[in-house]
C-alpha positions as CSV (number, residue, x, y, z in Angstrom):
1,M,90.9,15.9,-129.8
2,F,89.9,15.7,-126.0
3,N,86.7,13.6,-126.7
4,G,87.6,10.6,-124.5
5,G,88.5,7.8,-127.4
6,V,91.2,6.1,-126.6
7,E,93.7,5.2,-129.7
8,Y,97.3,6.6,-128.2
9,E,99.0,5.1,-124.9
10,V,102.2,5.6,-123.2
11,D,103.6,4.5,-120.0
12,G,100.0,2.9,-119.3
13,V,98.3,6.3,-120.0
14,S,96.0,6.3,-122.4
15,Y,95.2,9.5,-124.9
16,E,92.7,9.9,-127.9
17,D,95.7,10.5,-130.4
18,E,99.1,11.4,-130.7
19,L,98.5,15.4,-130.8
20,E,96.2,15.1,-127.5
21,Y,99.5,13.4,-125.9
22,I,101.7,16.0,-127.2
23,L,99.0,18.9,-126.1
24,L,98.7,17.9,-122.3
25,E,102.2,16.3,-121.8
26,T,104.6,18.8,-123.6
27,V,102.8,22.1,-124.4
28,G,101.0,21.9,-120.9
29,F,97.3,22.1,-121.7
30,C,94.9,20.5,-119.0
31,G,91.8,19.5,-121.0
32,C,89.4,21.8,-119.5
33,G,88.2,25.0,-121.0
34,S,88.5,25.6,-124.6
35,P,91.4,23.4,-125.7
36,E,90.0,23.5,-129.4
37,D,90.6,27.2,-129.6
38,A,93.6,27.1,-128.1
39,A,94.9,24.2,-130.4
40,K,93.9,26.5,-133.2
41,F,95.7,29.5,-131.7
42,L,98.6,27.4,-131.5
43,M,98.4,26.4,-135.2
44,E,98.2,29.9,-135.9
45,C,101.7,30.7,-133.7
46,L,103.3,28.0,-135.3
47,E,102.4,28.6,-138.8
48,T,104.3,32.3,-138.0
49,H,107.4,30.3,-137.7
50,E,107.8,28.9,-141.0
51,K,109.8,30.3,-143.3
52,P,108.9,28.8,-146.9
53,E,110.4,31.0,-149.8
54,D,106.6,32.7,-150.2
55,H,106.4,32.8,-146.5
56,D,104.0,36.4,-145.7
57,Y,106.2,38.2,-143.1
58,D,104.1,41.2,-143.4
59,K,100.9,38.8,-142.0
60,D,103.3,37.5,-139.2
61,K,103.6,41.3,-137.8
62,E,99.9,41.8,-137.9
63,F,99.4,38.3,-136.2
64,W,102.0,39.5,-133.3
65,S,101.0,42.8,-133.2
66,K,97.3,42.0,-132.2
67,H,99.0,40.6,-129.0
68,G,101.5,43.6,-128.0
69,S,105.0,43.0,-127.1
70,G,104.4,41.4,-123.7
71,G,101.8,38.8,-125.4
72,E,103.7,38.2,-128.4
73,Y,106.9,37.3,-126.2
74,F,105.3,35.2,-123.8
75,I,104.1,33.3,-126.0
76,R,107.5,33.2,-128.1
77,Y,108.9,31.9,-124.5
78,A,106.6,29.1,-123.9
79,L,107.0,27.5,-127.7
80,D,110.6,27.8,-127.6
81,R,110.0,26.2,-123.7
82,S,107.8,23.6,-125.0
83,G,110.7,22.7,-127.7
84,L,108.6,23.6,-130.5
85,T,110.7,26.6,-131.7
86,E,114.3,27.3,-131.5
87,H,116.4,30.7,-131.9
88,G,119.4,32.3,-132.2
89,G,120.2,35.4,-131.0
90,S,116.4,36.4,-130.4
91,V,113.4,34.5,-129.6
92,G,111.8,36.8,-131.9
93,G,114.0,35.4,-134.9
94,A,112.9,31.6,-133.9
95,W,112.2,28.7,-136.4
96,L,109.8,25.7,-135.8
97,T,111.9,22.6,-134.9
98,D,111.7,19.3,-136.1
99,F,109.0,18.4,-133.3
100,G,107.7,22.1,-133.9
101,N,106.6,21.1,-137.4
102,H,105.6,17.9,-136.9
103,V,103.2,19.1,-134.4
104,L,101.8,21.9,-136.9
105,E,101.3,19.1,-139.3
106,L,98.9,17.5,-136.5
107,L,97.5,20.3,-135.9
108,R,96.7,21.3,-139.7
109,K,95.3,17.2,-139.9
110,E,93.1,17.9,-136.9
111,F,91.5,21.2,-138.5
112,K,91.8,20.2,-142.1
113,K,94.0,22.8,-143.2
114,G,96.8,22.9,-145.4
């Protein structure tokens, strides 16, 4: 990711892979700074929106409590705006969209998790 390889092209613009394209064009990364760390954090955020039967909601609460209410909701709004999650009455109860699940799979593949 962000290493300069070219394997994915959209509208004449080259990207290293589909994940780089999504992070730059949908999520809003610019590629400078620490995109790998930011992508790992994004993966953790998306994982809190998974809802398998054995999902650990206490772990979610612990994760979000580290960021305070403002940080939590800023992130949740950004995930929703990027189309990674959707929600009913409250963004706090959001779930992954099909696109969000796809991005989570790409991130896990990138970081060899899951």
